[in-house]
N, C-alpha and C positions, 0 to 999 in steps of 0.2 A: 329402784329409790324416786322417794320426792326429788323434789326442787331443795326442798327444807333439807332432808337428809345429806345431798351431798351437799349442799354449802357446808355444812356442816363440818362432815367427812374431808373437806377438801381445805377449809381454817383451822382444822386439826393437825392436819400433811404442812401448813403452810409454814410452823414452827421450824426450825432448825433440829433443835433437840426431839423432836416429837419424830421428826421424817427418818432421824437416826433410829430411832427405836423400835420403828415403823420396819425398817430396811435391817435393823438388826433379829428381829423376830422373825423376816419374811426367809433372814438366808442361813438362821441356825441353823443343828441338826437338831432331831429329837435329843432331848438327855432323860435322863434317870432320875428317880427321886428318892430320898432315903427319909423312908418312915420315922416317927420319933420311938419306932420299937425295936429301928435297926433293918427293921427291911425294904431289900431297895425295889423296885419296879419303874413299869416305864412312864414317860412324863411326856405330854402332849407339848412341851414345851418350855421354855428356859423360866426358870424362876425370874421373882423381883428382883433378889441379889444378886444373880446370874448378869441381868439386864442392865441394872447398874453396875456394874464391874465392867461392861462391856464399853458402857456409854461412859462413866466418869475416870473410870478407871481404880475408884475406891471400892474396895472391899464391904464397906458398909452404905445401908440406902439411906439416900440423900429426899430428902423431900421435894427439892426439886424433882427429880425423877419421879418421885412417886405423882407427884400433883400432874407431870406429861402423861403418866401411866393411865389417871385417871381422865385427863380429857381424850384420849386416844377410845379409852372403855365406856363413856359415856358418846362419844362420836360413833359406837356400835364398830369400828376398827378393830378394837381387840377383847379378848374375852380375858379374864385374871378368876381360877379359880382354886378355893384355898382346898388346898390338902393338908392335911397336919397341921404343920407349924408352916410350912410352906406356903408360898402364894405362885400358882403357876400359869404364866402369859402363852397366848396364843395368839393367832390371826384371826379375827371372825371370816373362816373363805365363805361366808354369805356377801357379805358386804364388801370383799376384794373382787368377787365376783361380779358384785351389781356395779362395784368402780370401774373396771376392768371393764364390763357392755356399754357402760356409757362413752368412756372414752376412745371405746372401739365404735360406738355409732357414728355413722353416715348420715349426716340430712341430703336433701334434696333442695332444701329453703336455702333459695340465695337476697341474698339484697339486691 
């Protein structure tokens, strides 16, 4: 990741609500999605509504949570995929791996 991408990712995680959403997505179990036709299939993550419920306790999606999800998506930290009438959220594994690698790096350069 470039320094600009790292800055954007860390800035997005610097907000307590966005960090809570990120942790929710990191810790959640895989769910199933119910299609409009009644079919059930595996989903790669919780829906936006489920994330909102976990974060705010409300069953309705709030504009605040939507804005936070957008910031996380624009920072490359999460993916959002429309499936039928649902939007499924998941961590972006490539970005998470890049952040983990960055945090785990050791440099020999000292002041």
